[in-house]
C-alpha positions in Angstrom: 66.9 -25.5 50.3 70.5 -26.2 49.9 71.5 -29.6 48.4 72.6 -32.3 50.6 75.8 -34.3 49.7 74.4 -37.8 49.4 76.2 -41.1 49.1 73.1 -43.2 48.6 69.6 -44.0 49.7 68.0 -47.2 50.9 64.3 -46.9 50.4 63.3 -49.7 52.8 65.4 -50.9 55.8 64.5 -52.7 59.0 68.0 -52.6 60.5 68.6 -48.8 60.7 66.1 -47.9 63.4 62.7 -48.9 64.6 60.2 -50.0 62.0 60.4 -49.7 58.2 62.9 -46.9 57.5 64.0 -44.7 54.6 67.7 -44.3 55.0 69.7 -41.3 53.8 73.4 -41.9 53.6 75.3 -38.6 53.5 78.7 -38.2 51.9 81.8 -37.2 53.8 83.2 -38.4 57.2 86.0 -37.2 59.3 86.1 -40.2 61.5 87.3 -42.8 59.0 86.8 -45.7 61.4 88.8 -48.8 60.6 86.3 -51.5 59.6 83.6 -48.9 58.7 80.5 -50.5 57.0 80.5 -47.5 54.5 84.0 -46.5 53.6 82.9 -45.2 50.3 81.2 -42.4 52.1 84.4 -41.0 53.8 85.6 -38.7 50.9 83.7 -35.4 51.2 84.2 -34.8 47.4 82.3 -38.0 46.6 78.7 -38.6 46.2 76.2 -36.2 44.6 74.5 -32.9 45.7 70.8 -33.7 45.9 68.2 -31.1 46.6 66.1 -31.9 49.7 62.9 -31.8 47.5 64.2 -34.7 45.4 65.0 -36.7 48.6 61.5 -36.0 49.8 59.9 -37.1 46.5 61.6 -40.5 47.1 60.7 -40.6 50.7 57.0 -39.9 50.0 56.8 -42.9 47.5 56.3 -45.3 50.4 53.7 -44.3 53.0 54.6 -47.3 55.0 58.0 -46.0 56.1 57.9 -45.0 59.8 60.5 -42.3 59.3 63.9 -41.3 57.9 67.3 -42.5 59.3 70.2 -40.2 58.7 73.5 -42.1 58.4 76.7 -41.9 56.4 79.2 -40.7 56.3 78.7 -38.2 59.0 75.3 -36.4 59.0 76.2 -34.0 61.8 78.7 -32.4 59.4 75.8 -31.4 57.2 73.5 -30.4 60.0 72.7 -27.0 58.5 71.7 -28.6 55.1 69.7 -31.3 56.8 67.5 -29.2 59.0 65.0 -28.1 56.3 64.7 -31.7 55.2 64.2 -32.9 58.8 61.4 -30.3 59.3 59.6 -31.7 56.2 59.9 -35.3 57.5 58.4 -34.2 60.8 55.6 -32.3 59.1 54.7 -35.6 57.4 54.2 -37.1 60.8 57.2 -39.3 60.5 60.2 -39.7 62.9 63.9 -39.2 62.6 66.9 -41.4 63.7 70.4 -40.1 63.7 73.6 -42.2 63.4 76.7 -40.3 64.2 80.3 -41.1 64.9 80.5 -38.2 67.5 79.7 -39.0 71.1 76.9 -37.0 72.7 79.5 -35.1 74.7 81.3 -34.1 71.5 78.0 -33.0 70.0 77.3 -30.7 72.9 80.7 -29.0 72.3 80.1 -28.8 68.6 76.7 -27.3 69.2 78.3 -24.4 71.2 79.6 -23.0 67.9 77.1 -24.5 65.6 73.5 -24.2 66.8 72.3 -26.4 63.9 73.9 -29.4 65.6 71.7 -29.0 68.7 68.7 -28.2 66.5 69.3 -31.4 64.5 69.5 -33.5 67.8 66.2 -32.0 69.0 64.5 -33.1 65.9 65.7 -36.7 66.2 63.8 -39.4 68.2 66.7 -41.7 68.5 70.5 -41.0 68.5 73.0 -43.7 67.9 76.3 -42.1 68.9 80.1 -43.0 68.9 82.5 -44.1 66.4 82.6 -47.7 65.2 85.4 -49.6 66.9 86.2 -52.8 65.1 87.6 -54.5 68.2 84.2 -54.1 69.8 82.1 -55.2 66.8 79.0 -57.1 67.9 76.5 -58.3 65.3 74.0 -59.0 68.1 73.4 -55.4 69.0 70.2 -53.6 68.2 71.0 -50.9 65.6 74.6 -50.3 66.8 77.6 -51.9 65.2 80.1 -51.9 68.2 79.6 -52.2 71.9 80.8 -48.6 72.6 78.0 -47.1 70.6 75.0 -46.0 72.6 71.2 -45.7 71.9 70.2 -42.3 73.3 67.1 -40.2 73.7 68.5 -36.9 72.3 65.8 -34.6 73.8 66.1 -36.1 77.3 70.0 -36.0 77.0 69.9 -32.3 76.0 67.6 -31.5 79.0 69.8 -33.4 81.3 73.1 -32.1 79.9 74.4 -35.8 79.8 73.8 -38.9 77.8 70.4 -40.6 78.6 69.8 -44.0 77.3 66.7 -44.6 75.1 64.4 -46.8 76.8 62.2 -48.7 74.3 59.9 -50.2 77.0 59.0 -47.0 78.7 59.4 -44.6 75.7 56.3 -44.3 73.5 57.4 -44.0 69.9 55.2 -41.0 69.3 55.9 -38.9 66.2 53.3 -36.4 67.1 55.4 -35.3 70.1 58.3 -34.6 67.9 56.4 -32.4 65.5 55.1 -30.1 68.2 
């Protein structure tokens, strides 16, 4: 497996998706949103290349984590490198959450030339999309940082060909379904 360019890891988080999460912050982001929470992740030459096996060793240390959150930086820009890691997370019966500065509509266009982008979306249970907009910053939001960002169901969105909101009340958080 090809190394992932990593900015950092948070082994236990309750703010980066449902439940206790392992958060992988990838390095490199083309969006460079003013007011970004992680500006140190912008430079694609920063961070360190980390083999997915090493990331999984850290992930496996805590059996209580519900899953892995991919954040950054911009995870979609490393979709090809992240796919094998994501497959391993799903094999462990855990789930994936993806934070991206791209909108779902932009991801569909990116996926036309890069199938790995769409494959990554299909593996994720929850997608938080859209660039951080400082003027719309809202600390009361669940998981998102600004009001323009959306919490989407990636599989339902891909089936519909449009953004479909993630419904926490109707949607069973079932990791088995994602592994099938």
